[in-house]
Each structure stands twice: as C-alpha cells, then as structure tokens.
OpenMM code with the backbone's topology and positions (N, CA, C; nanometers):
from openmm import Vec3, app, unit

residues = "MET ASN GLU GLU ASN GLY LYS ASN GLY LYS LYS LYS SER ILE ARG GLU LEU SER ALA ASP SER LEU LYS LEU TYR ASP ILE LEU VAL LYS GLU PHE GLU VAL GLY LYS ILE ILE SER TYR LYS ASP LEU THR ASP SER ILE ARG ARG ASP VAL GLN THR LYS ALA TYR GLY ASN LEU ALA THR ALA ARG LYS MET ALA LYS ARG ASP ASN GLY LEU VAL PHE GLY THR LEU PRO ASN ILE GLY TYR LYS CYS LEU SER ASP PRO GLU ILE ALA ARG CYS SER VAL ASP ARG ILE LYS LYS ILE ARG ARG GLU SER LYS ALA GLY LEU VAL ASP LEU SER LYS VAL LYS ASN TYR ASP LYS MET PRO GLU GLU ASP LYS ILE THR TYR ASN LEU GLY TRP THR ILE GLY SER MET ILE TYR GLN MET THR THR ARG LYS ASN GLN ALA ARG LEU GLN GLU ALA VAL LYS THR GLU ARG LEU SER TYR GLN ARG ALA LEU ASP VAL PHE ARG GLU GLN ASN MET THR GLN GLN ASN THR THR".split()
positions = [
    Vec3(10.9630, 10.7011, 12.1305),
    Vec3(10.9928, 10.7194, 11.9857),
    Vec3(11.1493, 10.6890, 11.9524),
    Vec3(11.1897, 10.6658, 11.9023),
    Vec3(11.3355, 10.6410, 11.8335),
    Vec3(11.4233, 10.7468, 11.7692),
    Vec3(11.5095, 10.7555, 11.7960),
    Vec3(11.5562, 10.8963, 11.7080),
    Vec3(11.7101, 10.8597, 11.6641),
    Vec3(11.7202, 10.8996, 11.5189),
    Vec3(11.8026, 10.8563, 11.4674),
    Vec3(11.8523, 10.9779, 11.3743),
    Vec3(11.9396, 10.9888, 11.2798),
    Vec3(11.9986, 11.0796, 11.2499),
    Vec3(11.9572, 11.0704, 11.0861),
    Vec3(11.8968, 11.1826, 11.0349),
    Vec3(11.8358, 11.1563, 10.9092),
    Vec3(11.9172, 11.2613, 10.8244),
    Vec3(11.8554, 11.3826, 10.6866),
    Vec3(11.9737, 11.4267, 10.6463),
    Vec3(12.0616, 11.5524, 10.7057),
    Vec3(12.1330, 11.5830, 10.6516),
    Vec3(12.2119, 11.7130, 10.7195),
    Vec3(12.2399, 11.6150, 10.9003),
    Vec3(12.2606, 11.5430, 10.9124),
    Vec3(12.3021, 11.5319, 11.0608),
    Vec3(12.1899, 11.5410, 11.1640),
    Vec3(12.0824, 11.5929, 11.1248),
    Vec3(11.9649, 11.6381, 11.1836),
    Vec3(11.8677, 11.4905, 11.2375),
    Vec3(11.8481, 11.4967, 11.4192),
    Vec3(11.7871, 11.3970, 11.4548),
    Vec3(11.6390, 11.3711, 11.3792),
    Vec3(11.6095, 11.3091, 11.3351),
    Vec3(11.4461, 11.3132, 11.3122),
    Vec3(11.3474, 11.1808, 11.3995),
    Vec3(11.2005, 11.1815, 11.3772),
    Vec3(11.1580, 11.0953, 11.5103),
    Vec3(11.1111, 10.9779, 11.3863),
    Vec3(11.1131, 10.8342, 11.4800),
    Vec3(11.0622, 10.7449, 11.3839),
    Vec3(10.9580, 10.6779, 11.4770),
    Vec3(10.8614, 10.6730, 11.4194),
    Vec3(10.6864, 10.6197, 11.5601),
    Vec3(10.7539, 10.4823, 11.5137),
    Vec3(10.7074, 10.4074, 11.6635),
    Vec3(10.7020, 10.2674, 11.6521),
    Vec3(10.5666, 10.2676, 11.6137),
    Vec3(10.5485, 10.1660, 11.5472),
    Vec3(10.4193, 10.0861, 11.4984),
    Vec3(10.3537, 10.0780, 11.6413),
    Vec3(10.2063, 10.1202, 11.6825),
    Vec3(10.1254, 10.0549, 11.7806),
    Vec3(10.0776, 9.9405, 11.8074),
    Vec3(10.0164, 9.8662, 11.8847),
    Vec3(9.9931, 9.7190, 11.9150),
    Vec3(9.8739, 9.7101, 11.7942),
    Vec3(9.8124, 9.7930, 11.7934),
    Vec3(9.6667, 9.7978, 11.7199),
    Vec3(9.7112, 9.7704, 11.5895),
    Vec3(9.8373, 9.8589, 11.5253),
    Vec3(9.8568, 9.8868, 11.3555),
    Vec3(9.8774, 9.7380, 11.3408),
    Vec3(9.9397, 9.6981, 11.4437),
    Vec3(10.0135, 9.5752, 11.4129),
    Vec3(9.9387, 9.4310, 11.4002),
    Vec3(9.8348, 9.4078, 11.5139),
    Vec3(9.7491, 9.3182, 11.4943),
    Vec3(9.6475, 9.3123, 11.4025),
    Vec3(9.6006, 9.4752, 11.3644),
    Vec3(9.5306, 9.4491, 11.2202),
    Vec3(9.6282, 9.4116, 11.1240),
    Vec3(9.7359, 9.4688, 11.0601),
    Vec3(9.8116, 9.3772, 11.0146),
    Vec3(9.8399, 9.2732, 10.9493),
    Vec3(9.8603, 9.2316, 11.0733),
    Vec3(9.8374, 9.0911, 11.0882),
    Vec3(9.7077, 8.9668, 11.0564),
    Vec3(9.6121, 9.0768, 11.0198),
    Vec3(9.4787, 9.0075, 11.0228),
    Vec3(9.4746, 9.0465, 10.9086),
    Vec3(9.4535, 9.1319, 10.8171),
    Vec3(9.4963, 9.1534, 10.6849),
    Vec3(9.6034, 9.0738, 10.6250),
    Vec3(9.7000, 9.0377, 10.6485),
    Vec3(9.8245, 8.9522, 10.5797),
    Vec3(9.7243, 8.8070, 10.5836),
    Vec3(9.7308, 8.7800, 10.7148),
    Vec3(9.7004, 8.6362, 10.7196),
    Vec3(9.5783, 8.5647, 10.7524),
    Vec3(9.4947, 8.6418, 10.7609),
    Vec3(9.3496, 8.5870, 10.7086),
    Vec3(9.2772, 8.6366, 10.6007),
    Vec3(9.3568, 8.7287, 10.5324),
    Vec3(9.3213, 8.7589, 10.3849),
    Vec3(9.3441, 8.6696, 10.3060),
    Vec3(9.2935, 8.6655, 10.1846),
    Vec3(9.3030, 8.5813, 10.0294),
    Vec3(9.2631, 8.6911, 9.9758),
    Vec3(9.2478, 8.6917, 9.7988),
    Vec3(9.1832, 8.7200, 9.7390),
    Vec3(9.0494, 8.7204, 9.7432),
    Vec3(8.9077, 8.7834, 9.7071),
    Vec3(8.8008, 8.7878, 9.7006),
    Vec3(8.7356, 8.7728, 9.8424),
    Vec3(8.8254, 8.8090, 9.9364),
    Vec3(8.7447, 8.7530, 10.0814),
    Vec3(8.7100, 8.8554, 10.1388),
    Vec3(8.5892, 8.9055, 10.2229),
    Vec3(8.5574, 9.0070, 10.2544),
    Vec3(8.6087, 9.0386, 10.4018),
    Vec3(8.6120, 9.1150, 10.5198),
    Vec3(8.6171, 9.0866, 10.5873),
    Vec3(8.5603, 9.2529, 10.6526),
    Vec3(8.4855, 9.2385, 10.7483),
    Vec3(8.3907, 9.3472, 10.8037),
    Vec3(8.4854, 9.4598, 10.8881),
    Vec3(8.3986, 9.5738, 10.9083),
    Vec3(8.4554, 9.6772, 10.9978),
    Vec3(8.4457, 9.5912, 11.1350),
    Vec3(8.3311, 9.5343, 11.1603),
    Vec3(8.2581, 9.4607, 11.3318),
    Vec3(8.3677, 9.4129, 11.3462),
    Vec3(8.4734, 9.2876, 11.2570),
    Vec3(8.5416, 9.2295, 11.3027),
    Vec3(8.6517, 9.2597, 11.3108),
    Vec3(8.7320, 9.3742, 11.2135),
    Vec3(8.8315, 9.4282, 11.2755),
    Vec3(8.8343, 9.5096, 11.4293),
    Vec3(8.7104, 9.5785, 11.4449),
    Vec3(8.6964, 9.6375, 11.5459),
    Vec3(8.6913, 9.5866, 11.6187),
    Vec3(8.6325, 9.4713, 11.6332),
    Vec3(8.6154, 9.3657, 11.7450),
    Vec3(8.7704, 9.3051, 11.7968),
    Vec3(8.8572, 9.2969, 11.6914),
    Vec3(9.0019, 9.2184, 11.7540),
    Vec3(9.0724, 9.3025, 11.7969),
    Vec3(9.0947, 9.4357, 11.8287),
    Vec3(9.1478, 9.5296, 11.8731),
    Vec3(9.0678, 9.6113, 11.9463),
    Vec3(8.9276, 9.5807, 11.9701),
    Vec3(8.8273, 9.6602, 12.1052),
    Vec3(8.8313, 9.7409, 12.1045),
    Vec3(8.8602, 9.8514, 11.9001),
    Vec3(8.8375, 9.9900, 11.9219),
    Vec3(8.8108, 10.0424, 11.7848),
    Vec3(8.6836, 10.0998, 11.7440),
    Vec3(8.6176, 10.1252, 11.6613),
    Vec3(8.7211, 10.1522, 11.5261),
    Vec3(8.6912, 10.0687, 11.4219),
    Vec3(8.7991, 10.0894, 11.2735),
    Vec3(8.7691, 10.2235, 11.1424),
    Vec3(8.6147, 10.2671, 11.2567),
    Vec3(8.5932, 10.3667, 11.1178),
    Vec3(8.6071, 10.4782, 11.1646),
    Vec3(8.6551, 10.4994, 11.2924),
    Vec3(8.6701, 10.6311, 11.3730),
    Vec3(8.7995, 10.6403, 11.4567),
    Vec3(8.7836, 10.5860, 11.5950),
    Vec3(8.9165, 10.6291, 11.6776),
    Vec3(9.0352, 10.5869, 11.6254),
    Vec3(9.0247, 10.3917, 11.5741),
    Vec3(9.1801, 10.3506, 11.5184),
    Vec3(9.1551, 10.3439, 11.3790),
    Vec3(9.0903, 10.4441, 11.3078),
    Vec3(9.0935, 10.4243, 11.1584),
    Vec3(9.2331, 10.4712, 11.1495),
    Vec3(9.2897, 10.5559, 11.1617),
    Vec3(9.4586, 10.5595, 11.1678),
    Vec3(9.5243, 10.4056, 11.1598),
    Vec3(9.5423, 10.3337, 11.2454),
    Vec3(9.5936, 10.2233, 11.2577),
    Vec3(9.5302, 10.1192, 11.1560),
    Vec3(9.4198, 10.1307, 11.1321),
    Vec3(9.3962, 10.0023, 11.0356),
    Vec3(9.4493, 10.0956, 10.8616),
    Vec3(9.4425, 10.2484, 10.8456),
    Vec3(9.4955, 10.3094, 10.7039),
    Vec3(9.6407, 10.2386, 10.7387),
    Vec3(9.7330, 10.2563, 10.8513),
    Vec3(9.8549, 10.2421, 10.8336),
    Vec3(9.8672, 10.0622, 10.8440),
    Vec3(9.8002, 9.9498, 10.8762),
    Vec3(9.7832, 9.8186, 10.8170),
    Vec3(9.7733, 9.8204, 10.6629),
    Vec3(9.6785, 9.8605, 10.6060),
    Vec3(9.6621, 9.8953, 10.5000),
    Vec3(9.7538, 9.8999, 10.4006),
    Vec3(9.8364, 9.9981, 10.4625),
    Vec3(9.9343, 10.0301, 10.3626),
    Vec3(10.0601, 9.8867, 10.3602),
    Vec3(10.1027, 9.9098, 10.4693),
    Vec3(10.1678, 9.7831, 10.5264),
    Vec3(10.1654, 9.6585, 10.4337),
    Vec3(10.0790, 9.6361, 10.3975),
    Vec3(9.9706, 9.4982, 10.3653),
    Vec3(10.0402, 9.5099, 10.2406),
    Vec3(10.0002, 9.6648, 10.1344),
    Vec3(10.0155, 9.6756, 10.0203),
    Vec3(10.1325, 9.6800, 9.9710),
    Vec3(10.2338, 9.7342, 10.0561),
    Vec3(10.3730, 9.7923, 10.0282),
    Vec3(10.4446, 9.6432, 10.0140),
    Vec3(10.4406, 9.5498, 10.1625),
    Vec3(10.5019, 9.4340, 10.1962),
    Vec3(10.4649, 9.3594, 10.1488),
    Vec3(10.2798, 9.3158, 10.0991),
    Vec3(10.2940, 9.1878, 10.0875),
    Vec3(10.1735, 9.1692, 9.9465),
    Vec3(10.1850, 9.2978, 9.9010),
    Vec3(10.1177, 9.3182, 9.7552),
    Vec3(9.9852, 9.2823, 9.7712),
    Vec3(9.9079, 9.3160, 9.9051),
    Vec3(9.7444, 9.3127, 9.9062),
    Vec3(9.6773, 9.4670, 9.8906),
    Vec3(9.5606, 9.4730, 9.7910),
    Vec3(9.5370, 9.5588, 9.7577),
    Vec3(9.4239, 9.5682, 9.8232),
    Vec3(9.3159, 9.6721, 9.9147),
    Vec3(9.1674, 9.6364, 9.9609),
    Vec3(9.0986, 9.7429, 9.8620),
    Vec3(8.9657, 9.6793, 9.8508),
    Vec3(8.9057, 9.7922, 9.7776),
    Vec3(8.7765, 9.7873, 9.9123),
    Vec3(8.7153, 9.8806, 9.9645),
    Vec3(8.6304, 9.9628, 10.0463),
    Vec3(8.4660, 9.9283, 9.9921),
    Vec3(8.3939, 9.8176, 10.0791),
    Vec3(8.2701, 9.8127, 10.0696),
    Vec3(8.2050, 9.9065, 10.1809),
    Vec3(8.1600, 10.0445, 10.1398),
    Vec3(8.0773, 10.1199, 10.2630),
    Vec3(7.9637, 10.0420, 10.3258),
    Vec3(7.9604, 10.0388, 10.4730),
    Vec3(7.9110, 10.0732, 10.5739),
    Vec3(7.9625, 9.8474, 10.6349),
    Vec3(8.0679, 9.8142, 10.5216),
    Vec3(8.0715, 9.6848, 10.5808),
    Vec3(8.1700, 9.6659, 10.5515),
    Vec3(8.3158, 9.6773, 10.5209),
    Vec3(8.4316, 9.6670, 10.5310),
    Vec3(8.5274, 9.6705, 10.4126),
    Vec3(8.6398, 9.5574, 10.4333),
    Vec3(8.7236, 9.5667, 10.3089),
    Vec3(8.7023, 9.4108, 10.2291),
    Vec3(8.7724, 9.4602, 10.1086),
    Vec3(8.7271, 9.3482, 9.9819),
    Vec3(8.8790, 9.2892, 9.9430),
    Vec3(8.9756, 9.1955, 9.9898),
    Vec3(9.0881, 9.2061, 9.9054),
    Vec3(9.0326, 9.1644, 9.7311),
    Vec3(9.1128, 9.2589, 9.6803),
    Vec3(9.0907, 9.2681, 9.5327),
    Vec3(9.1481, 9.1787, 9.4841),
    Vec3(9.1006, 9.0901, 9.3230),
    Vec3(9.1976, 9.0793, 9.2301),
    Vec3(9.2505, 9.1313, 9.1472),
    Vec3(9.3773, 9.0845, 9.0535),
    Vec3(9.4464, 9.1649, 8.9763),
    Vec3(9.3308, 9.2552, 8.8855),
    Vec3(9.2029, 9.1666, 8.8131),
    Vec3(9.0768, 9.2821, 8.7387),
    Vec3(9.0693, 9.3486, 8.8042),
    Vec3(8.9932, 9.3040, 8.9595),
    Vec3(8.9373, 9.4544, 8.9971),
    Vec3(9.0377, 9.5345, 9.0564),
    Vec3(9.1638, 9.5279, 9.0848),
    Vec3(9.2698, 9.6608, 9.0726),
    Vec3(9.2805, 9.6812, 8.9843),
    Vec3(9.2822, 9.6677, 8.8353),
    Vec3(9.2443, 9.7274, 8.7410),
    Vec3(9.1427, 9.8264, 8.6536),
    Vec3(9.0171, 9.7468, 8.7483),
    Vec3(8.9655, 9.8491, 8.7089),
    Vec3(8.8867, 9.9357, 8.7936),
    Vec3(8.9416, 9.9451, 8.9219),
    Vec3(8.9774, 10.0776, 9.0606),
    Vec3(9.0749, 10.1260, 8.9695),
    Vec3(9.1792, 10.1128, 8.8797),
    Vec3(9.2902, 10.2451, 8.8196),
    Vec3(9.1612, 10.3817, 8.7823),
    Vec3(9.0399, 10.2649, 8.7139),
    Vec3(8.9879, 10.3794, 8.6195),
    Vec3(8.8878, 10.4704, 8.7162),
    Vec3(8.8789, 10.4339, 8.8366),
    Vec3(8.7980, 10.5103, 8.8910),
    Vec3(8.8872, 10.6609, 8.9461),
    Vec3(9.0271, 10.5792, 8.9917),
    Vec3(9.1131, 10.6634, 9.0496),
    Vec3(9.1172, 10.8285, 8.9251),
    Vec3(9.1487, 10.7336, 8.7621),
    Vec3(9.1748, 10.8794, 8.6844),
    Vec3(9.0687, 10.9106, 8.6857),
    Vec3(8.9215, 10.9260, 8.7102),
    Vec3(8.8401, 10.9771, 8.6681),
    Vec3(8.8210, 11.0934, 8.8011),
    Vec3(8.8430, 11.0760, 8.9204),
    Vec3(8.9104, 11.1377, 9.0741),
    Vec3(9.0298, 11.2394, 9.0200),
    Vec3(9.1430, 11.1560, 8.9569),
    Vec3(9.2589, 11.2545, 8.9473),
    Vec3(9.2128, 11.3822, 8.8101),
    Vec3(9.1356, 11.3376, 8.7217),
    Vec3(9.0682, 11.4688, 8.6318),
    Vec3(8.9712, 11.5665, 8.6960),
    Vec3(8.8767, 11.5016, 8.8024),
    Vec3(8.8257, 11.6076, 8.8816),
    Vec3(8.9233, 11.7182, 8.9506),
    Vec3(8.9775, 11.6383, 8.9913),
    Vec3(9.1043, 11.7338, 9.0499),
    Vec3(9.1625, 11.8162, 9.0100),
    Vec3(9.2274, 11.7634, 8.8721),
    Vec3(9.3005, 11.8070, 8.7859),
    Vec3(9.2272, 12.0430, 8.7540),
    Vec3(9.0796, 11.9608, 8.7008),
    Vec3(8.9869, 12.0734, 8.6271),
    Vec3(8.9428, 12.1833, 8.8205),
    Vec3(8.9126, 12.1058, 8.9111),
    Vec3(8.9127, 12.1914, 9.0115),
    Vec3(9.0941, 12.3009, 9.0493),
    Vec3(9.1353, 12.2315, 9.0399),
    Vec3(9.3012, 12.2890, 9.0242),
    Vec3(9.3160, 12.4477, 8.9316),
    Vec3(9.2410, 12.4007, 8.8276),
    Vec3(9.2395, 12.4796, 8.6948),
    Vec3(9.1743, 12.5980, 8.7262),
    Vec3(9.0115, 12.5475, 8.7654),
    Vec3(8.9267, 12.6560, 8.8329),
    Vec3(8.9859, 12.7691, 8.9004),
    Vec3(9.0502, 12.6530, 9.0167),
    Vec3(9.1717, 12.7597, 9.1071),
    Vec3(9.2030, 12.8780, 9.0736),
    Vec3(9.2732, 12.8431, 8.9483),
    Vec3(9.4258, 12.9262, 8.9280),
    Vec3(9.3368, 12.9866, 8.8562),
    Vec3(9.2234, 12.9652, 8.7522),
    Vec3(9.1586, 13.0369, 8.6970),
    Vec3(9.0912, 13.2091, 8.7220),
    Vec3(9.1104, 13.2007, 8.9087),
    Vec3(9.1055, 13.2662, 8.9879),
    Vec3(9.1951, 13.4323, 8.9959),
    Vec3(9.2835, 13.3870, 8.9682),
    Vec3(9.4214, 13.4301, 8.9926),
    Vec3(9.3661, 13.6009, 8.9256),
    Vec3(9.3913, 13.6664, 8.9817),
    Vec3(9.3233, 13.8241, 8.9243),
    Vec3(9.4586, 13.9205, 8.8604),
    Vec3(9.5751, 13.9008, 8.9723),
    Vec3(9.6701, 13.9870, 8.9228),
    Vec3(9.8089, 13.9089, 8.8951),
    Vec3(9.7828, 13.8343, 8.7961),
    Vec3(9.9057, 13.7627, 8.7428),
    Vec3(10.0558, 13.8437, 8.7758),
    Vec3(10.0235, 13.9494, 8.6549),
    Vec3(10.1659, 14.0775, 8.6360),
    Vec3(10.1847, 14.0410, 8.7769),
    Vec3(10.1324, 14.1057, 8.8629),
    Vec3(10.2138, 14.2027, 9.0035),
    Vec3(10.2687, 13.9981, 9.1649),
    Vec3(10.2461, 13.9428, 9.0624),
    Vec3(10.2814, 13.8121, 9.1843),
    Vec3(10.4141, 13.8149, 9.1673),
    Vec3(10.5372, 13.7818, 9.2385),
    Vec3(10.6552, 13.7548, 9.2546),
    Vec3(10.6931, 13.6684, 9.1587),
    Vec3(10.8172, 13.6334, 9.1201),
    Vec3(10.8871, 13.5476, 8.9736),
    Vec3(10.8427, 13.4354, 9.0117),
    Vec3(10.8474, 13.4021, 9.1950),
    Vec3(10.8634, 13.2599, 9.2162),
    Vec3(10.7179, 13.2294, 9.1845),
    Vec3(10.6052, 13.3071, 9.2726),
    Vec3(10.4519, 13.2521, 9.2125),
    Vec3(10.4376, 13.2096, 9.0506),
    Vec3(10.5025, 13.3118, 9.0145),
    Vec3(10.4655, 13.2687, 8.8443),
    Vec3(10.4868, 13.1532, 8.8159),
    Vec3(10.6483, 13.1395, 8.8368),
    Vec3(10.6427, 12.9957, 8.8249),
    Vec3(10.6065, 12.8827, 8.8818),
    Vec3(10.5153, 12.8768, 8.9828),
    Vec3(10.4207, 12.7634, 9.0258),
    Vec3(10.2764, 12.7509, 8.9622),
    Vec3(10.2788, 12.9007, 8.9223),
    Vec3(10.1314, 12.8966, 8.9080),
    Vec3(10.1443, 12.8229, 8.7384),
    Vec3(10.2738, 12.8650, 8.6769),
    Vec3(10.2715, 12.8211, 8.5577),
    Vec3(10.2640, 12.6276, 8.5175),
    Vec3(10.3698, 12.6155, 8.6502),
    Vec3(10.3786, 12.4760, 8.6923),
    Vec3(10.2515, 12.4430, 8.6805),
    Vec3(10.1660, 12.4630, 8.7525),
    Vec3(10.0365, 12.3944, 8.8140),
    Vec3(9.9165, 12.3675, 8.6485),
    Vec3(9.9567, 12.5156, 8.6347),
    Vec3(9.8352, 12.5901, 8.4864),
    Vec3(9.8726, 12.3970, 8.3853),
    Vec3(10.0280, 12.4252, 8.4057),
    Vec3(10.0567, 12.3385, 8.2600),
    Vec3(10.0483, 12.2201, 8.3385),
    Vec3(10.1065, 12.1343, 8.4387),
    Vec3(10.0564, 11.9576, 8.4337),
    Vec3(9.9510, 11.9906, 8.4913),
    Vec3(9.8339, 12.1082, 8.5104),
    Vec3(9.6721, 12.0344, 8.5470),
    Vec3(9.5895, 12.0197, 8.4395),
    Vec3(9.6609, 12.1418, 8.3129),
    Vec3(9.5866, 12.1019, 8.1738),
    Vec3(9.6562, 11.9970, 8.1139),
    Vec3(9.7611, 11.9210, 8.1435),
    Vec3(9.7822, 11.8032, 8.0518),
    Vec3(9.7328, 11.6522, 8.1237),
    Vec3(9.7000, 11.7056, 8.2553),
    Vec3(9.6508, 11.5317, 8.3039),
    Vec3(9.4739, 11.5810, 8.2682),
    Vec3(9.4173, 11.6881, 8.2467),
    Vec3(9.3074, 11.7053, 8.2456),
    Vec3(9.2751, 11.6789, 8.0768),
    Vec3(9.3791, 11.7136, 8.0066),
    Vec3(9.3467, 11.6963, 7.8480),
    Vec3(9.3731, 11.5401, 7.8161),
    Vec3(9.4905, 11.5068, 7.9136),
    Vec3(9.5205, 11.3291, 7.8805),
    Vec3(9.4082, 11.2335, 7.9227),
    Vec3(9.3205, 11.2937, 8.0345),
    Vec3(9.2090, 11.2114, 8.0666),
    Vec3(9.1108, 11.1938, 7.9731),
    Vec3(9.0762, 11.2885, 7.8738),
    Vec3(8.9563, 11.2712, 7.8246),
    Vec3(8.9028, 11.1534, 7.8032),
    Vec3(8.8128, 11.1335, 7.7453),
    Vec3(8.7173, 10.9754, 7.7033),
    Vec3(8.7733, 10.9794, 7.5772),
    Vec3(8.7633, 11.0799, 7.5030),
    Vec3(8.8579, 11.0591, 7.3678),
    Vec3(8.9786, 11.0329, 7.3710),
    Vec3(9.0848, 11.1423, 7.3960),
    Vec3(9.2090, 11.0960, 7.5131),
    Vec3(9.2196, 10.9129, 7.5455),
    Vec3(9.1492, 10.8547, 7.5926),
    Vec3(9.1939, 10.7465, 7.6566),
    Vec3(9.1376, 10.6309, 7.5155),
    Vec3(9.0214, 10.6639, 7.4722),
    Vec3(8.9803, 10.5641, 7.3795),
    Vec3(9.1292, 10.5950, 7.2389),
    Vec3(9.1970, 10.7016, 7.2422),
    Vec3(9.3033, 10.7279, 7.1564),
    Vec3(9.4258, 10.6183, 7.2091),
    Vec3(9.4469, 10.5639, 7.3116),
    Vec3(9.5680, 10.5158, 7.4333),
    Vec3(9.5706, 10.3744, 7.3615),
    Vec3(9.3709, 10.3303, 7.4129),
    Vec3(9.3219, 10.2304, 7.4089),
    Vec3(9.4157, 10.1240, 7.3318),
    Vec3(9.4228, 10.1498, 7.2129),
    Vec3(9.4550, 10.0559, 7.0909),
    Vec3(9.6345, 9.9936, 7.0891),
    Vec3(9.6986, 10.1611, 7.1527),
    Vec3(9.8521, 10.0915, 7.2257),
    Vec3(9.8667, 10.0708, 7.2870),
    Vec3(9.7834, 10.0558, 7.3885),
    Vec3(9.8131, 9.9486, 7.5040),
    Vec3(9.7481, 9.8508, 7.4989),
    Vec3(9.6899, 9.8062, 7.4290),
    Vec3(9.6558, 9.6605, 7.4223),
    Vec3(9.7590, 9.5476, 7.4631),
    Vec3(9.8780, 9.5576, 7.3979),
    Vec3(10.0230, 9.4832, 7.4214),
    Vec3(10.0964, 9.5115, 7.4904),
    Vec3(10.0963, 9.6438, 7.5404),
    Vec3(10.1883, 9.6794, 7.6552),
    Vec3(10.1737, 9.7979, 7.7290),
    Vec3(10.2442, 9.7857, 7.8158),
    Vec3(10.2139, 9.9712, 7.9091),
    Vec3(10.3264, 10.0617, 7.8663),
    Vec3(10.2540, 10.1673, 7.8131),
    Vec3(10.3565, 10.2841, 7.7824),
    Vec3(10.4102, 10.3227, 7.9102),
    Vec3(10.5271, 10.4246, 7.8389),
    Vec3(10.5944, 10.5222, 7.9187),
    Vec3(10.4843, 10.6403, 7.9263),
    Vec3(10.5347, 10.7706, 7.9582),
    Vec3(10.4281, 10.8861, 7.9273),
    Vec3(10.5109, 10.9661, 7.7852),
    Vec3(10.6412, 10.9483, 7.7750),
    Vec3(10.7206, 10.9360, 7.6633),
    Vec3(10.6703, 10.9189, 7.5228),
    Vec3(10.6081, 10.7353, 7.5295),
    Vec3(10.5714, 10.6838, 7.4118),
    Vec3(10.4220, 10.7319, 7.4168),
    Vec3(10.3620, 10.7402, 7.5197),
    Vec3(10.2208, 10.8141, 7.5004),
    Vec3(10.2063, 10.9515, 7.4342),
    Vec3(10.3069, 11.0403, 7.4876),
    Vec3(10.2962, 11.1545, 7.3974),
    Vec3(10.3106, 11.1500, 7.2539),
    Vec3(10.4393, 11.0616, 7.2399),
    Vec3(10.4140, 10.9932, 7.1330),
    Vec3(10.3350, 10.9477, 7.0381),
    Vec3(10.2253, 10.8820, 7.0984),
    Vec3(10.0715, 10.8394, 7.0100),
    Vec3(9.9907, 10.9507, 7.0054),
    Vec3(9.9993, 11.0592, 7.0947),
    Vec3(9.8932, 11.1227, 7.1061),
    Vec3(9.9749, 11.2554, 6.9334),
    Vec3(10.0445, 11.2562, 6.9557),
    Vec3(10.1463, 11.3570, 6.8903),
    Vec3(10.1251, 11.2996, 6.7209),
    Vec3(10.1299, 11.1560, 6.6630),
    Vec3(10.0786, 11.0471, 6.6083),
    Vec3(9.9442, 11.0574, 6.5871),
    Vec3(9.8692, 11.0468, 6.6278),
    Vec3(9.7348, 11.1030, 6.5931),
    Vec3(9.7128, 11.2350, 6.5942),
    Vec3(9.7256, 11.3072, 6.6137),
    Vec3(9.7180, 11.4516, 6.5969),
    Vec3(9.8048, 11.4553, 6.4274),
    Vec3(9.8806, 11.4293, 6.4345),
    Vec3(9.9760, 11.4438, 6.2663),
    Vec3(9.8592, 11.3724, 6.1863),
    Vec3(9.8293, 11.2708, 6.2288),
    Vec3(9.7285, 11.2040, 6.1282),
    Vec3(9.5784, 11.3270, 6.0822),
    Vec3(9.5853, 11.3617, 6.2237),
    Vec3(9.4286, 11.4406, 6.1940),
    Vec3(9.4538, 11.5310, 6.1065),
    Vec3(9.5835, 11.6292, 6.1267),
    Vec3(9.5887, 11.7248, 6.0468),
    Vec3(9.5912, 11.7266, 5.9363),
    Vec3(9.6646, 11.5938, 5.8651),
    Vec3(9.6865, 11.5675, 5.7156),
    Vec3(9.5609, 11.4992, 5.6239),
    Vec3(9.4749, 11.4773, 5.7546),
    Vec3(9.3278, 11.4386, 5.6860),
    Vec3(9.2098, 11.5461, 5.6846),
    Vec3(9.2806, 11.6618, 5.7625),
    Vec3(9.1662, 11.7890, 5.6998),
    Vec3(9.1846, 11.8586, 5.6082),
] * unit.nanometer
topology = app.Topology()
chain = topology.addChain("A")
for resn in residues:
    res = topology.addResidue(resn, chain)
    for name in ("N", "CA", "C"):
        topology.addAtom(name, app.Element.getBySymbol(name[0]), res)
C-alpha cells in the first residue's frame, strides 16, 4: 500500500486497485454500450473468480469507477448480470430509490419512536435524536404519493432546488388553507 499525508499531517493508506478490479473496469467501459447486457458468467470467466461471491467487491469497485469516470450506470438483472442503462431507464430507477429511501426513513422513525427515556438522555444524544426525527420525518412526508404528485407539475420544465421544492409545498399548503 502507498502512504501519503492526509489531514492534520497524519499518514493515511491508499489501496491500490487489484488487477481483477481493473480488468472488470476495462470490460465494463470498453465492451459496454447503452442497452447491452453482460452476464455474471462472462464477468466471472474474465477474471476466473465468481463475481457474485468472492469477487463481488472487485465488481462493485469496477462499477463505481465506470459510473464516476465514464458516466455508465448499470441495472441489475437478477441471476443474469448487468445492463447498461439508457437515460430514461436511469430516470425510472430513481423512482425505485425514492421508494427505498421512504421505507428506510419510516424504519428509522419507528426505531426512534421506541426511545423510552428521552428526557434522561444526554443533551448531545437529544440533538442527535431530534435531528434524526426531523430529517426522517421530512423525507417520509416529502415522498408520499400525494406530495410527489404536487411536485410533478413544478418539475415539468426544470429540476428544482430543495428550497424551491419547499416553496412549492408552502404555496400549495397556503392555497389549500385559503380554500377551506
């Protein structure tokens, strides 16, 4: 491993990429194009190690590098391999991620609701609790179907900053209050 100075002058280790990770990266970058599927078997055969078990980390590294350096996004095809996604497919995958984030935020809120002695917690832990509850609640509420539908009209022509998205909710809430 190479060593170089990190923050505060302390030494940090930098891992060198393994030959398997580099080989997989080369395959993903050079042999892939949008819409193409590559099987786990072909990837496994290329490095003579199973990419679904022992070489999974190598494949994950190669995929991250291909995304970061080459803008390639891969969808998983269970028990088959990977597909290089088109722009519309990437956009549709984001919906699944939002669903997952919503489930995770709900699970976090359920966990936080099990705190029995909030008042007896140290102040630092109360702040951590309040931060988790606040952010988790915001994510959970912002990702309801109703709230996603509210945003759809606003995002037809542009992406919104989080501040602008909050403004859309405020405007719609004010409109609802004025009509009731």
